[in-house]
Structures are given as structure tokens and as C-alpha cells.
C-alpha positions in Angstrom: 0.0 0.0 0.0 1.4 3.3 -1.0 1.8 6.3 1.5 -0.3 9.2 0.6 1.9 12.2 -0.4 1.1 15.5 1.5 1.3 18.7 -0.1 1.2 22.3 1.5 -0.6 24.8 -0.7 0.1 28.3 0.2 -2.4 30.6 -1.8 -4.5 33.4 -0.8 -6.8 33.2 -3.7 -9.5 30.9 -2.2 -11.2 29.8 -5.5 -7.6 28.8 -7.0 -6.9 27.1 -3.7 -10.1 25.1 -4.0 -9.6 24.2 -7.6 -6.1 22.9 -6.9 -7.1 20.9 -3.9 -9.9 19.4 -5.8 -7.4 18.6 -8.7 -4.6 17.3 -6.8 -6.9 15.2 -4.4 -8.3 13.6 -7.3 -4.9 12.4 -8.2 -4.6 10.9 -4.6 -2.6 13.6 -2.7 -3.4 15.1 0.6 -3.7 18.9 0.5 -2.9 21.1 3.4 -4.2 24.7 2.6 -2.7 27.8 3.9 -4.2 31.2 3.1 -0.9 33.2 3.8 2.7 32.6 4.3 2.3 32.4 8.2 -0.1 29.7 8.1 2.1 28.0 5.4 5.1 28.0 7.7 3.1 26.5 10.7 1.7 23.7 8.4 5.2 22.9 6.9 6.6 22.6 10.4 3.7 20.5 11.8 3.3 18.3 8.9 6.7 17.9 7.1 5.0 17.6 3.6 6.5 15.9 0.6 6.1 19.0 -1.6 5.2 22.8 -1.0 3.3 24.8 -3.5 3.3 28.6 -2.8 2.4 31.9 -4.2 5.0 34.6 -3.9 2.6 37.5 -3.1 0.6 36.7 0.0 -0.5 38.4 3.2 1.9 38.6 6.4 4.8 36.4 5.1 5.5 36.2 1.5 6.3 32.9 -0.5 10.0 34.0 -0.7 10.1 34.1 3.1 8.5 30.7 3.0 11.0 29.3 0.7 13.8 31.0 2.9 12.3 29.5 6.3 12.0 25.9 4.7 15.6 26.0 3.4 17.5 27.9 6.0 15.6 27.4 9.3 14.0 24.0 9.0 17.0 22.8 6.7 14.3 20.8 4.6 15.0 20.0 1.0 11.3 19.5 0.2 10.5 20.4 -3.4 8.9 23.9 -3.8 6.8 24.9 -6.8 6.5 28.7 -6.8 3.6 30.6 -8.6 3.5 34.2 -9.5 1.7 36.6 -11.8 3.6 37.2 -15.0 6.2 40.1 -15.2 7.7 39.4 -12.0 11.1 38.0 -13.3 13.1 39.7 -10.2 10.9 37.7 -7.8 11.1 34.5 -9.8 15.0 34.8 -9.7 15.0 35.5 -6.0 12.7 32.4 -5.4 15.3 30.2 -7.5 18.3 31.7 -5.5 16.5 30.9 -2.2 16.0 27.4 -3.2 12.7 27.0 -5.1 12.7 23.7 -7.3 10.3 25.0 -10.0 8.3 28.0 -11.2 4.8 28.4 -12.8 3.7 31.7 -14.2 -0.1 32.6 -13.3 -2.6 31.9 -14.8 -1.3 28.3 -15.3 -3.1 24.9 -16.2 -4.1 22.7 -13.3 -3.2 19.8 -15.6 0.4 21.3 -16.2 0.7 21.5 -12.4 -0.4 18.0 -11.8 2.3 16.7 -14.3 5.0 18.9 -12.4 3.8 17.6 -9.1 4.0 13.8 -10.2 7.3 14.4 -11.7 8.7 16.0 -8.5 7.0 13.1 -6.2 8.1 10.0 -8.1 
């Protein structure tokens, strides 16, 4: 019996969160949803997920700070996929420099996300 992979999704857009939760749970993953970066860090510390999906621009703590905390404070090598609105190249480069694994520009295809998630969680 395979172990269900846990994913923390940090996204302040509740409609997008629900869509991604539905789509990824249909694939057999367990989604833990954070509405902001502070909540994301709490979920990561509590559940040690197999993958982290985070928006860059969020209330309280940004996705960049979530990446930094995960890599530097928690010393986790958990794969991190970052999303951001198009036209934020500087933020994307910062995300990769902090340790992001992959990047997707918003709006993106949930089907493409599923493929990227599966590839990282083989």
C-alpha cells in the first residue's frame, strides 16, 4: 500500500486553492491549505510535507520568506513549486536563489501543475 503524499498549498486566492485542492486530491494527494505565508510555515513545521506549492505574493509572510524559512531555518530539501503573476522576473530569480525547485507563471493550467507535481514526487 502506498503512502499518501502530503502537499502544503500556500495561496491567498481561495477559488484557486479550492480548484487545486480538488484537482490534486483527485490524483490521490493530501492537500493542506494555507491562506497566507504564516499559516504555510506552521503547516510545513507541523506536517513535514512531501511538496510545497506557494504563491509569491501573500499576506503577512511572502512565498519568498516561506522558501527561505524552509531551506534555512528548517533545513528541509522538500521540493517547492512557486507561482507568481507574469512580469515578476526579479521575484522569480529570487525564488530560485532561495531554493525554489520549479516555477509556474499565473494563470497556469491545473493539468500542467499535476504533471509537474507527479514528476517531483516520483
